[in-house]
C-alpha positions as CSV (number, residue, x, y, z in Angstrom):
1,X,0.0,0.0,0.0
2,X,2.8,2.4,1.0
3,X,4.6,1.7,-2.4
4,X,1.4,2.6,-4.3
5,X,1.1,6.0,-2.5
6,X,4.7,6.8,-3.3
7,X,4.2,5.9,-6.9
8,X,1.1,8.2,-7.1
9,X,3.0,11.0,-5.5
10,X,5.9,10.7,-8.0
11,X,3.5,10.6,-10.9
12,X,1.6,13.6,-9.6
13,X,4.7,15.8,-9.2
14,X,6.0,14.6,-12.6
15,X,2.8,15.7,-14.3
16,X,3.1,19.1,-12.6
17,X,6.7,19.5,-13.9
18,X,5.7,18.5,-17.4
19,X,2.7,20.8,-17.7
20,X,4.0,23.9,-16.0
21,X,5.8,26.9,-17.4
22,X,9.1,28.2,-16.2
23,X,10.1,31.8,-16.5
24,X,13.4,33.7,-16.1
25,X,13.7,37.5,-15.7
26,X,11.1,40.2,-15.5
27,X,8.8,40.6,-18.5
28,X,8.7,43.9,-20.2
29,X,6.6,45.3,-23.1
30,X,7.9,46.3,-26.5
31,X,6.9,49.9,-25.9
32,X,10.0,52.0,-25.5
33,X,8.4,55.4,-26.1
34,X,9.9,56.6,-22.8
35,X,13.4,56.1,-24.2
36,X,14.8,59.1,-26.1
37,X,18.2,58.8,-28.0
38,X,20.8,61.2,-26.5
39,X,18.4,62.2,-23.8
40,X,17.3,59.4,-21.5
41,X,20.0,58.7,-18.9
42,X,21.3,55.4,-17.6
43,X,19.7,56.2,-14.2
44,X,16.3,56.7,-15.8
45,X,16.7,53.4,-17.6
46,X,17.4,51.7,-14.3
47,X,14.4,53.4,-12.7
48,X,12.1,52.2,-15.4
49,X,13.5,48.7,-16.0
50,X,15.6,47.8,-13.0
51,X,19.1,46.6,-13.0
52,X,19.9,44.6,-16.2
53,X,20.5,40.9,-16.4
54,X,23.9,41.6,-18.0
55,X,26.0,44.7,-18.3
56,X,29.1,45.0,-20.5
57,X,31.0,46.9,-23.2
58,X,29.9,46.9,-26.9
59,X,32.3,48.5,-29.3
60,X,33.6,50.7,-26.5
61,X,30.2,51.7,-25.2
62,X,28.6,50.7,-21.9
63,X,25.6,48.4,-22.5
64,X,22.7,46.8,-20.7
65,X,20.9,43.7,-21.6
66,X,17.5,42.8,-20.2
67,X,16.3,39.3,-20.8
68,X,12.9,37.5,-20.3
69,X,12.6,33.7,-21.0
70,X,9.6,31.5,-20.8
71,X,9.8,27.8,-21.2
72,X,6.5,26.1,-22.0
73,X,5.7,22.4,-21.5
74,X,7.7,20.1,-23.7
75,X,10.5,22.6,-24.2
76,X,9.0,25.4,-26.3
77,X,11.2,28.4,-25.5
78,X,10.1,32.1,-26.0
79,X,12.4,35.0,-25.3
80,X,12.6,38.7,-25.2
81,X,15.9,40.7,-25.3
82,X,16.3,44.4,-24.8
83,X,19.8,45.8,-25.5
84,X,20.8,49.4,-24.7
85,X,24.1,51.1,-25.4
86,X,25.1,54.3,-23.7
87,X,27.1,57.3,-24.8
88,X,30.1,58.5,-22.8
89,X,27.8,60.9,-20.9
90,X,25.5,58.0,-19.9
91,X,22.6,58.9,-22.2
92,X,21.1,56.3,-24.5
93,X,23.1,56.0,-27.7
94,X,20.8,53.3,-29.3
95,X,18.8,50.3,-28.4
96,X,17.5,47.1,-29.9
97,X,14.6,44.8,-29.0
98,X,14.2,41.2,-30.1
99,X,11.3,38.9,-29.3
100,X,10.0,35.5,-30.2
101,X,6.6,36.1,-28.6
102,X,3.9,36.1,-31.3
103,X,2.1,39.2,-29.9
104,X,5.4,41.2,-29.9
105,X,6.2,40.2,-33.5
106,X,2.8,41.4,-34.6
107,X,3.2,44.8,-32.9
108,X,6.8,45.2,-34.3
109,X,5.7,44.5,-37.8
110,X,2.5,46.6,-37.6
111,X,4.3,49.7,-36.3
112,X,7.2,49.5,-38.7
113,X,5.3,49.2,-42.1
């Protein structure tokens, strides 16, 4: 009897693992209208988005990378990546946004026709 209960518990938790989603990072939208090139400061970026997942140097410029990952059951991976490079005076030099989420892809292509 005790062996059967243990088997049911293992099966139950295995089903939960297989059917649940796992996320990494904090989700963010694809609306970056609050970011102005050569105007928005690094401090303002941090106030709006928090501290980045990664920070580094890209072609001599400080850069921040924000990442959000969502793993669905059976291994389907969706991701968002927001990359910001800063000028020497800590204002935004440029930024890039990449997403594999269907809603984001629709918004990106609708607004950039």
